MISE-445087 format. One record per residue (C-alpha): residue in three letters; x, y, z. Coordinates in steps of 0.2 Angstrom, whole numbers, plus 5000, padded with zeros to 4 digits. Each point is the difference from the previous one (the first is absolute). Layout:
REM residues N
- ALA:X:Y:Z
...
//
This chain:
REM residues 219
- MET:5000:5000:5000
- THR:5007:5017:4995
- LEU:5002:5015:5012
- GLY:4987:5009:4989
- HIS:4988:4987:5001
- THR:5002:4998:5019
- THR:4997:5019:5002
- ARG:4985:5000:4989
- SER:4993:4985:5010
- PHE:5003:5010:5016
- CYS:4992:5015:4994
- THR:4984:4991:4994
- PHE:4999:4991:5017
- PHE:5002:5017:5009
- ALA:4987:5009:4990
- SER:4988:4985:5003
- PHE:5004:5001:5019
- LEU:4997:5019:5000
- PHE:4983:4998:4990
- LEU:4994:4987:5013
- LEU:5006:5011:5014
- CYS:4990:5015:4994
- LEU:4985:4990:4998
- SER:5002:4992:5017
- ALA:5002:5018:5008
- HIS:4984:5006:4992
- ALA:4989:4984:5001
- GLN:4985:4999:5011
- GLN:4984:4991:5001
- VAL:4981:5005:5000
- LYS:4984:4990:5002
- LEU:4989:4999:4985
- ASN:4984:4991:4996
- LEU:5002:4986:4987
- ALA:4993:5005:4983
- ASP:4983:4992:4997
- GLY:5003:5002:4981
- PHE:5007:5012:4987
- ASP:4992:5012:4988
- PHE:5006:5011:4985
- PRO:5006:5017:5004
- VAL:4989:5009:4988
- GLY:4981:4999:4996
- LYS:4998:4990:5016
- PRO:4998:4986:5002
- ASN:5002:4993:4982
- ALA:5009:5014:4991
- ASP:4983:5005:4992
- GLY:5003:5013:4986
- TYR:5019:4997:4999
- TYR:5011:4989:4990
- LYS:5018:4994:5002
- SER:5010:5010:4987
- ARG:5017:4992:5005
- GLY:5004:4984:5010
- LEU:5014:4992:5010
- ARG:5016:4997:4990
- LEU:5015:4993:5009
- ARG:5011:5000:4985
- SER:5009:5015:4992
- PRO:4993:5013:4998
- GLU:4992:4996:5017
- HIS:4983:5006:5006
- PHE:4998:4994:5018
- GLY:4981:5002:5001
- GLU:4984:5006:4991
- ASP:4994:5016:4993
- TRP:4982:5003:5002
- ASN:4990:5013:4989
- SER:4982:5005:4999
- ARG:4991:4993:4985
- ALA:4995:5018:4995
- GLY:5018:5003:4995
- GLY:5012:5015:5002
- ASP:5001:5009:5017
- SER:4982:4996:5003
- ASP:5005:4990:5016
- LEU:5010:5014:5007
- GLY:4995:5002:5018
- HIS:4990:4984:5001
- PRO:5001:4990:5016
- VAL:5014:4987:5004
- TYR:4995:4987:5013
- ALA:5009:4989:5013
- ILE:4998:4982:4993
- ALA:4999:4993:5017
- ASP:5002:5004:5019
- GLY:5018:5005:5004
- ILE:5012:5014:5005
- VAL:5008:5014:4990
- THR:5018:4998:5000
- PHE:5005:5014:4988
- ALA:4990:5015:4994
- HIS:5011:5014:4992
- ASN:5003:5011:4985
- VAL:5017:4993:4994
- ARG:4999:5010:4984
- SER:5011:4993:4985
- GLY:4990:4988:4990
- TRP:4989:4995:5015
- GLY:4991:5015:5007
- ASN:4989:4996:5014
- VAL:5001:4982:5006
- VAL:4991:4990:5013
- LEU:5007:4983:5006
- THR:4989:4989:5011
- ARG:5003:4983:5009
- HIS:4988:4986:5002
- ALA:4999:4983:5009
- TYR:4990:4985:4994
- ARG:4999:4982:5002
- ASP:5003:4990:4985
- PRO:4987:4986:4999
- ALA:5011:4989:4990
- ASN:5011:4997:5015
- GLY:4993:5009:5015
- GLN:5015:5012:5001
- VAL:4999:5018:5005
- LYS:5008:5010:4986
- HIS:5004:5019:4997
- CYS:5000:5010:4985
- ASP:5002:5019:4995
- THR:4990:5010:4988
- LEU:5006:5015:4991
- ASN:4989:5014:4992
- GLY:5010:5012:4990
- HIS:4998:5017:4990
- LEU:4986:5005:5012
- ASN:4992:5017:4999
- GLU:4996:5000:5019
- ILE:5006:4990:5014
- LEU:4986:4998:5013
- VAL:5009:4990:5013
- LYS:5016:5001:5010
- ASP:5014:4989:5006
- GLY:4995:4988:5014
- GLN:4981:5002:4996
- MET:4989:4984:5002
- ILE:4989:4998:4985
- LYS:4985:4990:4995
- ARG:4995:4990:4985
- GLY:4992:5012:4988
- GLN:5006:5016:5009
- GLN:5005:5014:4988
- ILE:5019:5003:5002
- GLY:5003:5012:4985
- THR:4994:5006:4983
- ILE:5006:4995:4983
- GLY:5013:5013:4993
- ASN:5013:5003:4986
- ASN:5015:5003:5010
- PHE:4997:5019:4998
- GLY:4998:4999:4981
- MET:5014:4988:4996
- TYR:4988:4987:4994
- PRO:4982:4997:4995
- ALA:4990:4997:5015
- HIS:5001:4982:5006
- LEU:5003:4990:5016
- HIS:5016:4990:5001
- PHE:4997:4985:5011
- GLU:5012:4987:5007
- ILE:4998:4985:5012
- ARG:5017:4994:5008
- HIS:5003:4984:5009
- ASN:5016:5007:5006
- ILE:4997:5013:5013
- HIS:5017:5007:5001
- ILE:5000:5008:4982
- GLY:4991:5017:5005
- MET:5005:5013:4986
- LEU:5017:4991:4996
- ARG:4994:4988:4987
- THR:5017:4996:4994
- GLN:5005:4990:5016
- ALA:4988:4986:4995
- SER:5001:4988:4986
- CYS:4987:5000:4986
- ASP:4991:4984:5004
- LEU:4983:4994:5008
- ILE:5009:4997:5016
- ASN:5001:5019:5003
- TRP:4986:5006:4989
- ALA:4982:4995:4998
- ASP:4989:5002:4985
- PRO:4987:5011:5007
- SER:4984:4995:4991
- GLU:5005:4981:5003
- PHE:5003:5003:5018
- ILE:4984:5010:5003
- ASN:4990:4987:4991
- LYS:5008:4985:5009
- PHE:4997:5008:5018
- ARG:4984:5009:4996
- HIS:4991:4992:5014
- LEU:5008:4994:5016
- LYS:4994:4993:5016
- SER:4997:5014:5013
- GLU:5010:4998:5016
- TRP:4996:5010:5015
- ARG:5018:5002:5006
- SER:5015:5010:4996
- VAL:5018:4995:4996
- ALA:5017:5008:5002
- VAL:5006:5007:4984
- PRO:5018:5007:4997
- THR:5002:5019:4995
- GLY:5015:5010:4998
- THR:5007:4989:4986
- TYR:5004:5013:4988
- LEU:5016:5010:4997
- ALA:4998:5019:4998
- TYR:4996:5006:4983
- MET:5005:5018:4996
- GLY:4999:5004:5019
- PHE:4983:4991:5002
- LYS:4999:4985:5011
- GLY:4982:4996:5003
- ILE:4997:4988:5015
//
């Protein structure tokens, strides 16, 4: 093994160690109700009046979620409601500018009926016109969390919507590989877990799993 290779290996290890240390220092837990199902984020609960103009694509050029537009076209959906797809907690709600604009990330817990395991997922709603929630706020299925925007005129109005299995991604999407281990196909996920058994108890859910992005940490 060359000295250069040894140095690179050490640097990689040290960077990974610092990454985990940062997460550990910020990590905490909250109690959440398990989701009793998932709805679409627009035209609740069935995306009535909307269509998916662009879907998940995990190969170059990547598109990590879905774009939802009004069937009326153009900017006709500017200011329309965006809803929480399930009970959860807001983990990030900020205007991060650049190509994102106003973004709301939420975290949910659900029981997978296939194996009985409690799992977590994050949803991202991007390019919003307004943010109607704040970091740390508990939200209910169907609650309005924002409005459809166009990133302050950068795009035609639409909702960019993602579901992530990996709850460490936050706004740093390059830190996760482009596969279905980290990302979910949003429509497939919602249709699969549309109706779940109600459970009258809460579970511990980790928060503080994001690294800071442009000075914003979320919770």
